[in-house]
N, C-alpha and C positions, 0 to 999 in steps of 0.2 A: 539489616541485610548486608551481605557482602555482594562485590560486583560492579560498583559504581566508581570511577575514576577518584581518587583521594582529593580531599579539599586540604585547606590550611588548618581545620579545625582543631584535629587531634595533633596532641603534641607527639613528635616521633625522634626515636633517639637511636643510633646505633652505640653498641659497646664493641668496639673492636678489640680482640684480644691475642696475646701469643698463647701458644698451647700450655697445658699444665700450671693455669695461673689462678685455679679455684674459680674461674668464671662460671661454672654451671652451678654452683652455690651461689654465686652473685644473681643468676636466672631465678633461682629459686626463691631469693630473696625479693626480688623485684616484681615476681609472680604475685605478690600478696598486696601491692598497690590496687587501690581501689581503679576500676575501669581500663585495667593493662590488658594488652594484646602482647602476649610474649613469645617471641621466636627464638627457638633453639638452632642456631647455626645452619641456616638455610642455603649460604654460599658456600660452608667448608662441605657440606654433602653435594652440592654442584660440583665442586673440585672433585672430590671422590668419584661422581658419577663419569666424570671425563676424563680420570685416569685410573683409578684402580678398577672401577667396573667396566673399563672401556677396552676389550682386547687388543685394540689397534694402538694403545699407546704403550711405548717400549715392549712392543710384542715379543723381542727377544731377550728380554731381561730376565734370567733365570729364578732369581729371588722374586720377582714380581711375579711371575707366572706360580710358583709354589704358594705364594699368598692367596692368588687367585683362586687355585685348586681348592683350597680350605674356604674361600668364599662361596664359590659357586656350588661347591659339594660338602656342605656343612654337616656336622655330627648331629643327626635328628634330635638327640638328647639336649644338646646346646640349643638348638632352635627352639625346644619345646619349653626349656628352661627360660631363655631371653624373652620369648614372647609373654610368657606367664609373669616376669619380672616386674612389669609397670604396666598401668591401663594405657589403652591406644587411643582413647579421647579423640582428639582432633588432629593427631599425627597422621601423616599420610605417606603413600607408598614412596620408596626411593626412584623408582622409574620416572617420575613426575619432574623431579628436581634438575632442571637447567637453568642455566644463567638467565636464560631470557624469561623462562617461567616464574623464576623468583622474583626478578624486578617487575614484572606484572602484578605479582601478589602484594608486593610491599608499595605499590602505588595505589592500589585499592583503598577504599574506606573501609576502616576497621568495623567490625559488628554493631549493631545496635548498642548501645550501652557501653562501649568501648570510646575512650577519649586520649589513650596514651598508648604509643606503639613501641616497644623495647625490643630490640634486636639485638641479641649475642651471637658474635661470629669472630671468624678467624681473619685476621688482615691479610695473611699469606695468600686465602683463597680468592682475593679481588684484586690481585697485584697487578694484573693487566686490563682492568676496566675500570678504573677510577671515574674516566668520564662518563661512565654509563651507570653508575650508580642512582638508586632512585631519588628524585629531588625532594627537599623537604626534611630532610633528616639532620639532626645535631649528631655530630660524629665526636665519640668521646672514646677513651683508651683505657686498657688495663695491662699493665705490665708487672714483671717480677724479676728477681735475680736471676740472670741467666745460668747460674750454677745451680739453683734449684730446679728450673726450667728442665736443663737438659739430663741432669740426673734422674728427674722423675720420668721423663721421656723414655731413656734408656730403660729404666724398670718395665714401663709399659710395654715397650715393643718385644721385650723380652717374655714377659708374663702373659700379655693378652693377643699377641700377634704370633709370636714362636713356641707358645705353652713351655718355656723352659725357667727354672728358677737359676740357671746360670747367668747373670745379666752381663758378666764380663764377656760372654760368647757373641755379644750384640755388638754392629756397629752402627751407630744410628744414621751415619751419613750414607750408608749402603744398604742397609737392611729394610728399610721401609721408601723405597726409592721414589714413590709418588708423592711423598711430603719433602717439599724444600727445607729441611729442619734448620739447617745453618744460616739461612736467609731470613726465618721468621723475624727477628728483630728489624732487619732493614725495611722488611713488607711494612711493618708496623710504624717505623719513622718515615718511611716515605709517603705512607697515607696521612700520617699526621701533618706533614709540611704540605700535602695536597689540599687538606681541609683548611690550613692556615691561608694558604695561596687564593682558596676560593671563597675567603672572607670571614673564616671563623678566627676571630682575632686570638683566643685562647682555648683551643680544644682543651677539654679536660681530661688530666690523666691521671689514673689511680695507680698506685704502687701495691701489690697485692700485700706485702707484709705489714704497710701501714694499715690497710683495712682489717687486715686479721687481727693484728694488735689494738687498733683503736677505733672499732665499728663506730662507736658512740661519738667521735669525731668526725670521721670521713664520709660515713654515709649522710648526715646532715648537710655537710658541703656539696657532696655531689647532687643530692637532690635539688639545692638551692641553685648550683650552676645549670641544671637543666630545666629548671623553671617548675618543679613538680612539688606539690607539697607534702614534706616529710611528717610522718607520726612514728612515735618511740617504737610502737609496736613491729615496726619493719626489721627492727634487730634481729628478733627471734622470730622463727616460723614452725610450723608442723614437721615433726619427723618423718610423717608418711609421706607417700609419691603420690599421691590422692590429685596435686595440683598440677602433675604432668598431663592429666585429661585436659587441662584448658591450653596447653601448650600447642603453638604451630610448630612443625619441624617434619622430620623425617622418623617413622616409628622403625625401620629396620636398624638404622644405626643408631638411634637411641636405646632401644631394646638390645640390641648388642653389646653397648657400653655400660649399659645397667647392670650386667652380670659381672663386669671384670672391672680392671682399673679405672678405665676411662671416667666413667660417670658414677659408679656406685658410691663412693662416700660422700660426694655431693648430693647425690639424691636421697640420700639417707640423713643429711644434716639438718640441724634445727637452729643452726648459729654459725658465726663465723669464731673458730678457736685460735687461740695466740699461736703465733710462730714461733717455736723454739728451736731451730735449725743451728747446730753447731759450726762455728766457722771451719770453713774447708781450706785445705791447701790445694789450689788448683793443678799444682804441679804434681801432685799426687794421684791425679785421675787418669783415667785412660786418654789415648791421643786423639779419640773421636770425640770425648767430650771437651778436651782442652781446645782442639781446633773450632768447635762451634762457640765456646765462652769467648775464644779470642775474637772470632768474626763479628761477634754479637754485641760485646760489652760497650764498644763507642757508641751504638744507636742506643742501647739501655740508658748510658750516661745521658746523654740529651734529652731523652724523653724524662728520666728521673728528676732532672732540673726544673720540668715544668710540672711535675705531681701536683697534686693537692697536698696542702703541708699539714702536719699533724698539729703544730703551733700555730 
């Protein structure tokens, strides 16, 4: 049963991520671990609850209000498609998600038969509440080359939020003002530093490209670092979305992302596919991308030094 304050019997791990880092595929992978209670971005949902879903947040921002119009008055066909795109299972209503409610939930004992709590979330969502995070959790981190992160984010904002194929018409610094996108690497670095200061000598860092290209090396090292027994079968998983029935998280946000670029490919994944991105000349990219990359790269480099190594 759920509802009792958590003891130290269950292993508890946060995986703090930057956006567009294949993190939902990681959650799908980790969902196959025996005895796992898997959470999908509860703090990120709390962030959008207090910003995007909150009409008193930046009430005069024209672009944000246009996004809200689509959010609060959606196309019924899209809603039907989203809600039929994955099983609801244990996913819960968005209106429940506040920072205090999430902390309460994560401090409870997992259900009977669960002995491992794994929470995949976004570091930017907790930038102001490091000291208020639930106790007893290991803090681990997932990073990715900023060039890949921001190019993917730009495509996502264009296609999913503005419903346009004209990706260059979108400015990622202004067109999704409820996301502090140029600071997500700093947020991740700051949380990593905080974890170290609070006694985690070497908080585990995974680089997405290492994981995609060498899951047979990185996954066993990650499991060893967090004290969970590894099984070779975790390297692949079922392609269908049935596992989502067991996730804790927000139904509306997960379902909405399931029909677009946010989560669809991850939810339909069955393994980590090798990364084969060409080398990009950053100077050839749009100014919004260049700004975010330059702001982020120093933090990425520091975290990259601390990553689990392939060799």
